[in-house]
C-alpha positions as CSV (number, residue, x, y, z in Angstrom):
1,X,0.3,-11.2,4.3
2,X,1.6,-10.8,7.5
3,X,-0.4,-9.4,10.4
4,X,1.3,-7.9,13.7
5,X,-0.5,-7.4,16.9
6,X,0.4,-4.4,18.9
7,X,-1.0,-4.2,22.3
8,X,-1.5,-0.5,23.2
9,X,-0.8,1.2,26.4
10,X,-4.4,2.6,26.6
11,X,-7.0,-0.4,27.8
12,X,-4.8,-2.7,26.2
13,X,-6.9,-2.5,22.8
14,X,-5.3,-4.1,19.5
15,X,-3.4,-2.7,16.8
16,X,-2.7,-4.4,13.9
17,X,0.0,-3.9,11.2
18,X,-0.8,-5.5,7.6
19,X,2.1,-6.1,5.8
20,X,3.7,-8.2,2.9
21,X,7.7,-8.7,2.8
22,X,9.0,-6.6,-0.3
23,X,6.0,-3.8,-0.3
24,X,7.3,-0.3,0.6
25,X,3.5,0.0,1.9
26,X,1.4,-1.1,4.9
27,X,-2.1,-0.8,6.4
28,X,-3.3,-0.4,10.3
29,X,-6.6,-1.7,11.5
30,X,-7.0,0.9,14.7
31,X,-4.5,3.1,15.8
32,X,-3.1,3.9,19.6
33,X,0.5,4.0,20.5
34,X,2.3,4.9,17.2
35,X,6.3,4.3,18.2
36,X,5.7,0.5,18.3
37,X,4.0,0.7,15.1
38,X,7.2,2.6,13.8
39,X,9.4,0.0,15.1
40,X,7.4,-2.9,13.1
41,X,7.5,-1.1,10.1
42,X,10.8,0.2,9.8
43,X,11.6,3.3,8.2
44,X,11.0,3.0,4.3
45,X,7.7,1.8,4.8
46,X,4.5,4.1,4.4
47,X,1.4,3.7,6.0
48,X,-1.5,3.8,3.3
49,X,-4.4,3.8,5.5
50,X,-5.9,2.9,8.7
51,X,-9.7,0.7,9.1
52,X,-10.8,2.2,12.3
53,X,-13.2,-0.4,13.9
54,X,-15.0,2.0,15.9
55,X,-14.3,5.7,17.0
56,X,-13.8,5.1,20.7
57,X,-10.7,7.0,22.2
58,X,-8.8,3.5,22.9
59,X,-8.6,2.4,19.2
60,X,-7.7,5.9,17.8
61,X,-6.0,8.0,20.1
62,X,-2.7,7.7,17.9
63,X,-4.6,9.1,14.8
64,X,-3.1,12.7,14.5
65,X,0.3,11.6,15.3
66,X,-0.2,8.7,12.5
67,X,-1.2,11.6,9.9
68,X,1.6,14.3,11.0
69,X,4.2,11.1,10.2
70,X,2.1,9.9,7.0
71,X,0.0,13.2,5.6
72,X,-1.3,10.9,2.9
73,X,-2.7,8.2,4.8
74,X,-6.4,7.3,4.5
75,X,-8.5,6.9,7.5
76,X,-11.5,4.6,6.6
77,X,-14.6,4.4,8.9
78,X,-18.4,4.6,9.0
79,X,-20.4,7.6,8.4
80,X,-21.1,7.7,12.2
81,X,-17.2,7.3,12.5
82,X,-16.7,10.3,11.0
83,X,-19.1,12.0,13.6
84,X,-16.5,10.2,16.1
85,X,-13.3,11.3,14.7
86,X,-14.4,14.8,14.9
87,X,-15.5,15.1,18.4
88,X,-14.0,14.6,21.6
89,X,-17.4,14.3,23.3
90,X,-18.5,11.1,20.8
91,X,-14.9,9.5,21.1
92,X,-14.4,9.5,24.8
93,X,-11.0,11.4,24.4
94,X,-12.1,14.6,26.5
95,X,-12.9,12.2,29.3
96,X,-9.2,11.1,29.4
97,X,-7.6,14.3,29.6
98,X,-6.1,13.9,26.1
99,X,-9.1,15.3,23.7
100,X,-8.6,13.8,20.0
101,X,-10.0,15.7,17.0
102,X,-8.9,14.5,13.7
103,X,-7.2,17.0,12.1
104,X,-6.1,14.9,9.0
105,X,-7.4,15.6,5.2
106,X,-8.2,12.1,3.7
107,X,-11.2,10.4,5.4
108,X,-13.4,7.6,3.3
109,X,-16.5,6.6,4.5
110,X,-17.1,2.9,4.1
111,X,-20.3,0.5,4.3
112,X,-21.9,-2.7,4.1
113,X,-20.1,-4.6,1.0
114,X,-17.3,-2.2,0.3
115,X,-13.7,-4.0,-0.6
116,X,-10.5,-2.2,-0.3
117,X,-7.6,-4.0,-2.1
118,X,-4.9,-4.0,0.4
119,X,-2.1,-5.9,-1.8
120,X,-2.2,-7.4,-5.4
121,X,-5.4,-9.3,-5.5
122,X,-6.0,-9.3,-1.7
123,X,-9.0,-7.4,-0.5
124,X,-10.5,-6.4,2.6
125,X,-14.6,-6.2,2.9
126,X,-16.3,-4.2,5.1
127,X,-19.4,-5.3,7.5
128,X,-21.4,-2.8,9.5
129,X,-21.6,-4.2,13.2
130,X,-23.4,-1.5,15.1
131,X,-24.6,-2.2,18.7
132,X,-21.4,-1.6,20.7
133,X,-21.1,1.9,19.1
134,X,-23.2,3.1,16.1
135,X,-19.9,3.3,14.4
136,X,-18.7,0.0,14.6
137,X,-17.3,-1.9,11.7
138,X,-15.8,-5.6,11.1
139,X,-13.2,-6.0,7.9
140,X,-12.9,-9.2,6.7
141,X,-10.8,-11.0,3.8
142,X,-10.8,-14.7,2.7
143,X,-8.7,-16.0,5.7
144,X,-9.0,-13.3,8.7
145,X,-11.6,-11.2,10.5
146,X,-11.1,-8.0,12.6
147,X,-13.8,-7.4,14.8
148,X,-12.8,-4.6,17.0
149,X,-15.1,-4.5,20.1
150,X,-18.4,-5.8,18.3
151,X,-17.2,-9.5,19.1
152,X,-14.4,-10.3,21.5
153,X,-14.2,-13.9,22.3
154,X,-15.4,-14.7,26.0
155,X,-16.5,-11.2,26.7
156,X,-19.9,-9.8,26.7
157,X,-20.2,-6.8,24.3
158,X,-20.8,-3.6,26.3
159,X,-23.8,-1.6,25.1
160,X,-24.0,1.0,28.2
161,X,-22.7,4.1,26.0
162,X,-24.5,6.6,24.6
163,X,-24.6,5.3,21.2
164,X,-24.8,1.8,21.7
165,X,-27.6,-0.8,21.2
166,X,-28.2,-4.1,23.0
167,X,-30.1,-5.5,19.9
168,X,-27.9,-4.4,17.3
169,X,-25.1,-5.8,19.0
170,X,-26.4,-9.1,19.4
171,X,-27.3,-9.2,15.6
172,X,-24.0,-8.2,14.9
173,X,-22.4,-10.8,16.7
174,X,-24.4,-13.2,14.9
175,X,-23.2,-12.0,11.7
176,X,-19.4,-11.9,13.0
177,X,-19.8,-15.3,14.2
178,X,-20.9,-16.4,10.7
179,X,-17.8,-15.1,9.2
180,X,-15.6,-16.1,11.6
181,X,-16.0,-19.9,10.3
182,X,-12.6,-21.0,9.0
183,X,-11.2,-17.5,9.2
184,X,-8.6,-16.2,12.0
185,X,-10.3,-13.4,14.5
186,X,-8.3,-10.7,15.5
187,X,-10.7,-8.7,18.0
188,X,-10.1,-5.1,19.5
189,X,-8.8,-6.4,22.8
190,X,-7.3,-10.0,23.7
191,X,-6.0,-12.4,22.1
192,X,-5.9,-13.6,18.5
193,X,-8.6,-16.8,17.9
194,X,-6.3,-18.8,15.2
195,X,-8.5,-21.6,13.1
196,X,-11.6,-23.0,13.5
197,X,-12.0,-22.3,17.4
198,X,-15.9,-22.6,18.3
199,X,-17.2,-19.9,20.2
């Protein structure tokens, strides 16, 4: 599986495109700027779904344009994330003069241990990692971890938002650090950490 990192214009958040050569579909982890995603995938590829690491504005602001272009795209999020995608207050978009309230039809709530088949024989597993926000999820395969803002190497987890919890954030970091051993880390902001990096 090839993973392409796109650095978005809002707060330099990361969107990741998960694709395989020869496949006519791909997946996203978080969704910001849509144009670079379209350039990346070309005209014949469908986006099957987007895995939201959490429902803050800088990680979902492209969601409605995505759904306009790919109406069958499934949005994967936590129970708290469902609240976030339907509330411009909870996702903070109203404070950026760009209110985002999800208008699509396909939402799937996922929780600890759920597995989604990305490609034949390759699965993405869900780990609930609240703390930065109540909605935070980390996703992982046998070789990679997508940690969103629950863990960014060298950056203290921000826990000053209304749905943050400092103790939960610390527990989540511990869980993610266990996962990262032997895997590449793809955070919500900043560079990818390849291989057995010691944090």
